[in-house]
Each structure stands twice: as C-alpha cells, then as structure tokens.
matplotlib code that plots the C-alpha trace (Angstrom):
import matplotlib.pyplot as plt

x = [38.8, 38.9, 41.2, 38.8, 35.9, 37.9, 38.7, 35.0, 33.8, 36.3, 35.2, 31.5, 32.3, 34.3, 31.6, 29.0, 31.1, 31.6, 27.9, 27.1, 29.6, 28.1, 24.6, 25.7, 27.3, 24.1, 22.0, 24.2, 23.9, 20.1, 20.1, 20.2, 23.1, 22.2, 21.3, 24.1, 22.6, 24.8, 23.1, 19.7, 21.1, 23.1, 20.1, 18.6, 21.9, 23.6, 21.0, 21.8, 25.5, 26.3, 29.3, 30.5, 32.5, 33.7, 35.3, 37.6, 38.4, 41.6, 42.6, 45.6, 45.1, 48.7, 51.6, 54.4, 56.9, 55.1, 56.6, 60.1, 61.0, 63.4, 60.4, 57.5, 57.9, 57.5, 53.9, 50.6, 50.4, 46.6, 47.3, 44.5, 43.6, 45.1, 42.5, 42.6, 40.4, 40.8, 38.4, 38.1, 36.1, 34.6, 31.5, 28.6, 25.7, 22.0, 20.9, 17.5, 15.6, 12.8, 15.2, 18.0, 20.7, 24.0, 26.8, 30.4, 34.0, 35.0, 38.0, 35.8, 33.8, 36.4, 36.7, 34.5, 32.9, 30.6, 29.4, 27.8, 26.0, 25.4, 23.0, 23.2, 20.6, 22.8, 20.6, 22.9, 22.1, 24.0, 24.5, 24.8, 26.8, 24.7, 27.8, 31.2, 33.6, 37.3, 38.2, 36.0, 36.2, 32.3, 30.4, 26.7, 25.4, 21.9, 20.3, 16.8, 15.3, 12.5, 12.6, 15.7, 16.8, 18.4, 20.5, 19.3, 21.7, 23.4, 25.0, 28.8, 29.1, 28.3, 30.7, 33.3, 36.6, 35.8, 32.4, 31.9, 31.4, 31.0, 32.5, 30.7, 32.0, 33.4, 37.2, 39.2, 36.0, 35.2, 31.6, 30.0, 32.2, 31.6, 34.3, 34.0, 36.1, 36.1, 36.5, 40.3, 40.4, 38.3, 39.1, 42.2, 43.9, 47.2, 47.3, 47.8, 44.9, 42.4, 42.0, 39.4, 40.5, 38.4, 38.4, 37.0, 39.9, 38.8, 40.5, 37.6, 39.4, 39.1, 40.9, 41.0, 37.5, 35.9, 36.2, 32.7, 31.3, 29.4, 30.7, 27.7, 27.0, 25.3, 21.9, 22.5, 22.9, 25.3, 28.0, 30.8, 31.9, 35.0, 37.6, 41.3, 43.8, 47.3, 49.7, 52.6, 51.9, 48.3, 47.6, 45.4, 47.2, 44.2, 44.3, 41.4, 39.6, 36.1, 34.4, 32.0, 28.5, 27.5, 30.2, 29.2, 25.5, 26.5, 28.2, 25.5, 22.8, 24.6, 25.0, 21.3, 20.2, 22.7, 24.2, 27.7, 30.0, 30.8, 33.4, 34.2, 36.6, 36.5, 39.9, 42.0, 45.2, 45.1, 47.1, 46.2, 46.5, 49.5, 50.7, 53.5, 51.1, 48.8, 51.7, 52.4, 48.8, 48.7, 45.5, 44.4, 43.2, 44.5, 42.1, 41.1, 42.5, 44.7, 44.2, 47.7, 46.8, 43.8, 43.3, 42.7, 39.1, 37.9, 34.8, 37.0, 38.6, 35.3, 33.8, 36.5, 38.5, 42.1, 45.4, 45.8, 42.0, 41.4, 38.4, 36.8, 33.5, 32.0, 28.2, 27.8, 30.3, 33.4, 36.8, 39.7, 42.2, 42.9, 42.0, 38.5, 38.0, 39.4, 37.3, 34.2, 34.8, 35.6, 32.2, 30.4, 29.0, 29.5, 27.0, 26.6, 26.4, 29.4, 29.1, 32.4, 32.9, 36.3, 38.6, 40.3, 42.5, 40.8, 37.2, 34.9, 33.2, 30.8, 31.3, 29.1, 30.0, 29.4, 31.6, 32.6, 34.1, 37.9, 40.2, 42.8, 44.9, 46.2, 49.5, 48.6, 48.9, 46.7, 43.8, 40.3]
y = [-13.0, -9.3, -9.1, -11.1, -8.9, -5.8, -7.1, -8.1, -4.7, -3.0, -5.1, -4.3, -0.5, -0.7, -2.5, -0.1, 2.8, 1.2, 0.5, 4.1, 5.3, 3.2, 4.3, 7.9, 7.2, 5.5, 8.3, 10.9, 8.9, 9.0, 12.8, 14.5, 16.8, 20.4, 22.3, 24.5, 27.9, 29.2, 27.8, 29.1, 32.5, 32.7, 31.9, 35.2, 37.2, 36.2, 37.7, 41.2, 41.0, 42.0, 42.0, 45.4, 45.8, 49.3, 50.6, 53.6, 55.1, 57.1, 59.0, 61.1, 63.5, 63.7, 61.2, 62.9, 61.8, 63.9, 67.0, 65.8, 66.5, 63.5, 61.1, 63.0, 61.4, 58.0, 58.5, 59.2, 62.9, 62.8, 62.8, 60.3, 60.1, 57.2, 55.5, 52.6, 51.1, 49.7, 47.4, 46.9, 44.4, 44.7, 44.0, 45.8, 45.4, 46.4, 48.3, 49.6, 47.4, 49.9, 52.7, 50.4, 51.8, 49.8, 50.5, 49.8, 51.2, 54.6, 53.0, 50.4, 53.1, 56.0, 57.7, 55.0, 55.9, 52.8, 50.8, 47.5, 45.8, 42.0, 40.3, 36.8, 35.7, 37.1, 40.1, 43.1, 46.8, 50.0, 52.0, 55.7, 57.3, 58.9, 60.1, 59.0, 59.8, 58.9, 59.7, 56.8, 54.8, 54.7, 55.1, 54.8, 53.9, 53.2, 50.8, 50.6, 47.2, 45.3, 42.2, 43.3, 42.0, 44.2, 43.4, 44.6, 46.8, 45.5, 47.4, 47.6, 49.4, 46.2, 43.9, 41.9, 40.3, 36.6, 37.2, 34.8, 36.7, 35.8, 37.7, 37.7, 39.0, 38.2, 37.7, 37.6, 37.8, 34.2, 35.1, 35.0, 33.5, 33.0, 32.8, 32.7, 33.6, 35.7, 39.4, 39.6, 43.2, 46.4, 50.0, 49.3, 52.6, 54.1, 51.7, 54.3, 53.0, 55.9, 59.3, 57.9, 54.7, 52.7, 49.3, 45.9, 43.4, 39.8, 36.6, 35.7, 35.5, 38.8, 39.0, 41.4, 41.7, 41.5, 45.2, 46.7, 43.3, 42.4, 41.4, 39.9, 38.3, 35.0, 36.7, 37.8, 41.5, 43.8, 44.8, 45.9, 46.7, 44.8, 47.2, 46.1, 43.4, 43.3, 40.8, 40.2, 41.0, 41.7, 38.1, 37.1, 36.0, 36.2, 40.0, 41.7, 45.0, 46.2, 49.6, 49.4, 49.6, 52.4, 54.5, 53.6, 54.4, 57.7, 58.7, 57.2, 59.1, 62.4, 61.6, 60.8, 63.9, 66.5, 65.1, 65.4, 65.1, 68.6, 68.0, 70.8, 71.5, 72.0, 73.7, 71.5, 69.6, 66.4, 63.4, 60.3, 60.4, 58.3, 57.1, 59.7, 62.5, 61.3, 61.7, 65.3, 66.2, 64.4, 62.6, 59.0, 58.3, 56.1, 57.1, 60.3, 62.7, 65.7, 69.0, 70.1, 73.1, 75.4, 77.3, 81.0, 82.0, 78.5, 77.0, 75.3, 78.7, 80.5, 77.7, 78.2, 75.0, 75.2, 73.5, 70.7, 69.9, 66.1, 65.1, 62.0, 62.0, 63.4, 63.6, 61.0, 58.5, 57.7, 58.9, 56.6, 57.7, 60.7, 58.5, 58.0, 61.7, 62.6, 59.9, 61.2, 64.8, 63.6, 62.1, 65.4, 67.9, 71.7, 73.1, 69.9, 70.3, 69.1, 68.3, 67.6, 66.2, 67.3, 66.9, 70.2, 70.6, 67.9, 68.9, 67.5, 70.1, 70.1, 72.4, 72.8, 74.2, 73.5, 72.3, 75.1, 75.3, 74.5, 77.4, 76.8, 79.8, 78.3, 76.4, 74.0, 70.4, 67.5, 69.9, 68.6]
z = [176.8, 177.2, 174.2, 172.0, 173.2, 172.3, 168.8, 168.3, 169.5, 167.2, 164.3, 165.0, 165.2, 162.0, 160.1, 161.5, 160.3, 156.9, 156.6, 157.5, 155.0, 152.2, 153.2, 152.9, 149.5, 148.3, 149.7, 147.9, 144.7, 145.0, 145.2, 141.8, 141.2, 141.9, 138.8, 137.4, 137.4, 134.7, 131.6, 132.5, 133.4, 130.2, 128.1, 129.3, 129.2, 125.9, 123.6, 125.1, 124.3, 120.7, 118.4, 117.1, 113.9, 112.8, 109.6, 109.6, 106.2, 105.6, 102.6, 101.4, 98.6, 97.5, 97.5, 99.5, 96.8, 94.2, 95.9, 95.1, 91.4, 91.4, 91.9, 90.4, 87.0, 88.4, 89.6, 88.0, 87.6, 88.0, 91.7, 92.6, 96.3, 98.2, 100.3, 102.7, 105.4, 108.9, 110.5, 114.3, 116.3, 119.8, 121.8, 123.4, 125.7, 125.1, 128.1, 126.8, 124.5, 123.6, 122.6, 121.1, 123.3, 123.4, 125.7, 124.7, 125.0, 123.5, 121.8, 120.0, 118.1, 118.1, 114.7, 113.1, 109.7, 109.9, 113.0, 112.5, 115.4, 115.1, 117.5, 118.8, 116.3, 113.5, 112.7, 111.8, 112.0, 111.4, 114.6, 115.3, 118.1, 120.8, 122.8, 123.9, 126.8, 126.3, 130.0, 131.3, 128.1, 127.9, 124.7, 123.9, 120.4, 119.1, 116.7, 115.3, 115.8, 117.6, 119.7, 121.5, 124.9, 127.5, 130.6, 133.9, 135.8, 138.9, 141.7, 141.4, 144.7, 146.6, 144.9, 146.9, 146.2, 145.6, 143.9, 141.0, 137.7, 134.0, 131.1, 127.7, 124.4, 121.0, 121.4, 118.2, 116.1, 117.1, 118.0, 121.4, 124.1, 127.8, 130.5, 134.2, 137.2, 140.3, 141.2, 142.0, 143.2, 143.3, 142.8, 140.7, 139.6, 138.5, 135.5, 132.9, 130.9, 131.1, 132.7, 135.1, 136.7, 139.2, 137.7, 138.7, 138.3, 137.3, 136.3, 133.9, 130.6, 128.6, 125.2, 122.3, 120.9, 124.4, 124.9, 125.5, 126.5, 129.7, 133.1, 134.9, 138.3, 138.9, 138.8, 135.3, 136.2, 134.4, 136.9, 134.5, 131.0, 130.0, 128.8, 129.2, 129.9, 131.2, 129.8, 127.5, 123.8, 124.7, 125.7, 128.6, 131.8, 134.2, 134.8, 133.1, 133.9, 133.7, 134.2, 137.2, 135.9, 138.3, 136.7, 133.2, 133.9, 135.4, 132.1, 130.0, 131.8, 131.3, 127.5, 127.3, 129.3, 128.0, 124.9, 126.2, 129.3, 130.8, 133.5, 136.0, 138.7, 142.5, 142.6, 144.9, 144.8, 146.9, 148.1, 150.1, 153.9, 154.9, 158.3, 158.2, 157.3, 160.0, 162.5, 161.1, 161.6, 165.0, 164.1, 164.7, 161.1, 158.3, 155.5, 153.7, 151.1, 152.2, 150.5, 149.6, 147.4, 146.7, 143.4, 144.1, 143.3, 142.8, 144.3, 147.0, 147.8, 148.0, 150.2, 152.7, 152.2, 153.4, 152.7, 155.2, 155.4, 155.3, 153.2, 154.7, 152.7, 149.5, 149.1, 151.8, 150.3, 152.4, 151.0, 151.8, 149.2, 146.9, 144.0, 145.4, 145.8, 142.4, 140.7, 142.4, 141.3, 137.8, 137.4, 138.4, 136.0, 136.1, 138.5, 140.5, 144.4, 146.4, 150.1, 151.7, 155.1, 156.4, 159.3, 160.4, 163.5, 165.5, 164.5, 161.8, 159.5, 156.6, 153.6, 150.6, 147.2, 143.5, 140.6, 138.3, 134.8, 134.8, 135.2, 132.6, 133.6, 136.8, 136.8, 139.7, 138.7, 139.6, 140.4, 140.7]

ax = plt.figure().add_subplot(projection="3d")
ax.plot(x, y, z, "-o")
ax.set_aspect("equal")
plt.show()
C-alpha cells in the first residue's frame, strides 16, 4: 500500500512538474521576443560613416635608361614625363555636421592629391585636409555639404573588456559593412604600428578599407577609430585595433585650435616599475613609471625630478606603466602644465612643470 501511494505521489509530482514546465513554455511563447537594439541604433549611426577614396599621382621627368647611351636610341628623345596614379580606399566618420568635419586615419589620406568622400546616400564630395598626425594616425578632413549626420562622442576611458562593440566601414570597397564583437583588450601597445600606441583591441571584424571607420557602443556613441589588424597576409583573424576616441579628439581639437600638432618634451627617461625594481627600492608598490634618466636643463631637471623617482600619477590620472606615462606626455603640447605625483624615498610628492620644445642636442634615448 505504501509502495503504491509512493508511486502515485511521484506520478502526481511528475505530472505537476511537467504541467508547470509546459505552462512556462506557453507563457514564454506568448511574450514577444525582445527587440534587437542594433537595427534601430544603426539607422542613426550608419549615415555618419563615410567611404573615402584617394588618388595619388606620381611622375618621373626622365626615364633612367635615357642616361645610358647604349639604350638612349631606343626611347623617345622628347623625354615625355612618365605619370601613373595610385588609388586607395578607406573610411571616415562625420564628427561635426555643421562644419563638415570628418575624422579618419592619417595613412588613408597621406600624400593624396584628391580625396573623395562618399556618403551613405551616395552623395560624393571633394574633401580638403584640415590637419593630420602620423604619430597617432589621426587625420581631420572637411567637406562642404548640408544634411549631414554626425556621431556623438562616447567616453573611451570607461570602456571595459567584454563590452559589446560594433565596427562600421567599407572593407575592400564593398560599401558600408557592419560587424560586431567585444572589446578583447585595452591599452594595447608595443605593436610597432605607430609612434603613439594605446589601442582598443576588438574581435569585431576589421579588414582593409575599414581604416578610419567607426567603432561604436550599443548606445551608438563613437568610442574608437578603426586603424589596424594583425593577421597573416593582412587578413582578419579576430584581432583588430582602434584608436580610443578620447585620444583622437585630443588630437583633432589641437588641429582645429592651432592648425598643427606641436609635441614637446619633459626630459625624462623612464621604465615600468617591476617587482624586482620594487624590491630594489624597498617599496610595496607594483605600478608606476621609474625615472631612469634626466635630461640636463630640461623641464624635469629644473623642476627637481630625480633619477629613481617613481611617477604614480600625471595630471590626476594614475600611471601604472611607463607606456601610460609616455603616451600622456606625447599628447601634450609645448607649454602645457604637467602635475606629477611621485614616490621618492618612502614619501609622496607633487611636482609641477611645463612641457618644453624638444632638445635635439641630447643623446639620451627614449626621452619624453
């Protein structure tokens, strides 16, 4: 009797569980699928991303073989100029609709004789270069048009590994293409790609032609400018790099305000603080940049910085590696104020100075 009751109770419990499960499935079926936010976001974003094509003309006034008497009789003695043309493709992002400002990569427009910007609605315009910086790979061009759409600036300083991002550009000249992925890493450097390196790494597919295109977050804010990939034969293997938008805007604002980028120097040689160096200094720290050399007569020297000082912050921003410090200095202009928070012989100190023009007479390498 007890056994039959147990089986009956088990059957009731099982039927109840199955019924509840079926009710849950039915309830789930009645709930409409959550709207995918990407299509609506992309409708607002895509018109701000443009295709850029450039033409570079080359000419050679004299055929080198004309200088050799053995071959001179074989060629036209009129010595006509030899000319040829190279066409490059890239992408760009409209950042100011009223002024027609478009941000892109330096290598996209470098040495171009003609720059053509094509909008998403197929309108095309000739562009002029406002300014360009090869060290950060940032360039600003301008077009004259109405009814432009600009992308709002996001904040690349608050990005986290794992954030979902979308890359937009014109790979291989195919026209606008959207790919998505996540942020794989932040602060990538020592890649040998540019003078200034502090990249966002993403697995969102970036291919040739995407250079200068937009990396946006799910809110449709511009957080990076796509610039490079790492892969065999230039193919995408899920490792792409973008310039943080805060860095790009820093450069762009200097170009707009001053017309150029005027980098200076603090006059220090630095290296990252390592556990072995921390033991040498007998300190309980794992981050910072150690000053290993001072340029005589430099702002650093005049301000009282010393060899062995450990820089832990610059202008209120924490410094965890020497790359962080060197990149911060590289973005400063001659005359900019520098407030360094340092650690010296067990005490924390604050030292103020200003960036000065580089001293090319010194032999000290890796000076900033």
